C-alpha positions in Angstrom: -32.5 -79.1 0.5 -33.2 -82.7 -0.6 -30.7 -84.0 2.0 -32.3 -82.0 4.8 -35.8 -83.2 3.9 -34.6 -86.8 3.8 -32.9 -86.4 7.1 -36.1 -84.9 8.6 -38.1 -87.8 7.3 -35.7 -90.3 8.8 -35.7 -88.6 12.2 -39.6 -88.5 12.1 -39.7 -92.2 11.3 -37.3 -93.1 14.1 -39.3 -90.9 16.5 -42.5 -92.7 15.5 -40.9 -96.1 16.0 -39.6 -95.0 19.4 -43.1 -93.8 20.5 -44.7 -97.1 19.2 -42.1 -99.0 21.3 -42.8 -96.9 24.4 -46.6 -97.5 24.2 -46.2 -101.2 23.6 -47.5 -101.2 20.0 -44.3 -102.7 18.6 -44.7 -106.1 20.3 -48.0 -106.9 18.6 -46.6 -105.6 15.3 -43.5 -107.8 15.6 -45.5 -110.9 16.5 -47.6 -110.4 13.4 -44.5 -109.9 11.2 -43.0 -113.1 12.4 -45.8 -115.1 10.8 -45.1 -113.8 7.3 -42.8 -115.6 5.0 -39.4 -114.0 4.2 -40.0 -113.8 0.4 -43.1 -111.6 1.0 -40.8 -108.9 2.4 -38.6 -109.2 -0.7 -41.6 -108.7 -2.9 -42.8 -105.7 -0.9 -39.2 -104.2 -1.0 -39.1 -104.8 -4.8 -42.5 -103.1 -5.3 -41.3 -100.1 -3.2 -38.0 -99.8 -5.0 -39.7 -100.1 -8.4 -42.2 -97.3 -7.5 -39.3 -95.1 -6.3 -37.4 -95.7 -9.5 -40.4 -95.0 -11.6 -41.1 -91.7 -9.7 -37.4 -90.6 -10.0 -37.2 -91.4 -13.7 -40.4 -89.7 -14.5 -39.3 -86.6 -12.7 -36.0 -86.6 -14.6 -37.8 -87.1 -17.9 -40.1 -84.2 -17.2 -37.2 -81.9 -16.4 -35.4 -83.0 -19.6 -38.6 -82.3 -21.6 -38.9 -78.8 -20.0 -35.3 -78.1 -20.8 -35.7 -79.2 -24.4 -38.9 -77.1 -24.8 -37.2 -74.0 -23.4 -34.3 -74.4 -25.9 -36.7 -74.9 -28.8 -38.7 -71.8 -27.7 -35.5 -69.7 -27.6 -34.6 -70.9 -31.1 -38.1 -70.0 -32.3 -37.9 -66.5 -30.8 -34.5 -65.9 -32.3 -35.8 -67.0 -35.7 -38.9 -64.7 -35.3 -36.6 -61.8 -34.4 -34.3 -62.5 -37.4 -37.3 -62.6 -39.7 -38.7 -59.4 -38.3 -35.3 -57.7 -38.9 -35.2 -59.1 -42.4 -38.7 -57.7 -43.2 -38.3 -54.4 -41.5 -34.6 -53.3 -41.6 -33.6 -50.4 -39.4 -33.5 -47.2 -41.4 -30.2 -45.4 -41.3 -30.7 -41.9 -40.0 -27.7 -40.5 -42.1 -29.2 -41.8 -45.3 -32.3 -39.6 -44.9 -30.4 -36.4 -44.4 
């Protein structure tokens, strides 16, 4: 699913760039980009990469926290059930007769 979404985004971006080229919008954009120093592009790429990594790591951290919480909840429920069984043992039907 993620791969398909990424592919769709890439195709949409390429289509957008193609349409900009066809309407002549790329020439003015390229001429403006030629005036910017090369290191500015590196800084922008670093900022984008850093943001992507922060997003990815926060998502992984959230998933790990949810998994840990679910495990702890299961342990708590098992302990509650064990305590309930300890306090209220099942009565043997044969012992009554």
